Structure formats: C-alpha cells, structure tokens
VOGU-3710 file (C-alpha; in Angstrom, 3 decimals, decimal comma):
1> mteiaeedwe> -21,367/19,691/-7,830  -21,572/17,553/-4,683  -20,675/19,201/-1,396  -17,577/17,798/0,311  -17,909/17,294/4,063  -15,680/19,387/6,310  -14,372/16,185/7,866  -13,191/14,938/4,455  -11,238/18,151/3,810  -9,581/17,797/7,217
11> vvkhrvesmp> -8,730/14,108/6,755  -7,027/14,803/3,430  -5,222/17,846/4,811  -3,807/15,749/7,667  -2,801/12,975/5,267  -0,912/15,466/3,094  0,718/17,125/6,118  2,042/13,717/7,192  3,751/13,121/3,830  7,505/13,675/3,507
21> ahiklalgsy> 8,349/17,182/2,245  9,985/15,848/-0,938  6,880/13,944/-2,103  5,186/14,980/-5,351  1,762/14,136/-6,736  1,149/13,884/-10,468  -2,435/14,936/-10,990  -3,206/14,504/-14,682  -3,607/17,770/-16,563  -2,920/19,738/-13,362
31> gslsrddmlt> 0,715/18,662/-13,460  3,064/17,775/-10,613  2,342/19,172/-7,157  4,665/19,443/-4,174  3,361/18,822/-0,679  3,178/22,589/-0,130  1,276/23,021/-3,417  -1,192/20,347/-2,319  -1,735/22,060/1,035  -2,272/25,411/-0,689
41> hlekrdaigr> -4,941/23,928/-2,960  -6,615/22,244/-0,004  -6,656/25,528/1,917  -8,095/27,387/-1,092  -10,621/24,583/-1,647  -10,248/25,113/-5,360  -10,799/22,613/-8,199  -7,439/20,931/-7,609  -8,023/20,651/-3,858  -11,488/19,252/-4,542
51> kmvemqigyl> -10,082/16,634/-6,936  -7,481/15,633/-4,346  -10,185/15,177/-1,681  -12,380/13,154/-4,039  -9,441/10,888/-4,947  -8,202/10,403/-1,384  -11,632/9,786/0,129  -12,424/7,396/-2,731  -9,206/5,513/-1,984  -9,938/5,368/1,755
61> kffkremekl> -13,476/4,074/1,148  -12,130/1,419/-1,238  -9,465/0,418/1,292  -12,082/0,146/4,050  -14,333/-2,064/1,892  -11,416/-4,337/1,001  -10,376/-4,655/4,654  -13,959/-5,471/5,663  -14,126/-8,129/2,937  -10,841/-9,625/4,095
71> aheqtadnea> -11,975/-9,642/7,729  -15,260/-11,312/6,724  -13,394/-13,969/4,722  -11,029/-14,644/7,608  -13,956/-14,947/10,022  -15,694/-17,395/7,663  -12,468/-19,433/7,347  -12,038/-19,547/11,119  -15,623/-20,741/11,600  -15,230/-23,537/9,051
//
C-alpha cells in the first residue's frame, strides 16, 4: 500500500471541512457519508479515509493537468 503524504491528508480534510453540513458523499460499497462521517474517517485514517484522499488528490491532479493544458493552448493561440 502506497503511503499518503501528510499534506494530502490535510488538503482533503480542509476541502471536506469547507463543504456545507448537509452534503453527502456516495462512496460505492461504503455507502453514503455525511460531512461529519467523512471527517471522522479522515481523522482515523482508515480504509474509507484513505479512499477519499486517493479520490480527491486524483481529482485535483487531473484538474491541474487540464488547467495547464488549457493555459498552454491559450498561450499558443495568442502567439499565433
């Protein structure tokens, strides 16, 4: 199992804390989690918390790559 960086745990924790209290996350076979449930799993650093971090960090990395691609395309268009 790959080690998750402390920074990644903290980023996801802060993202969850910023969500509205009524938000729920459906996480496959784990079921539906409230914001408080998500925070509990992140604090415990259990399998559910780990899955949440992997998903969120994966999303953020994807988003970053897409934004970099878009910025590169816009730069190329502006230079043409």
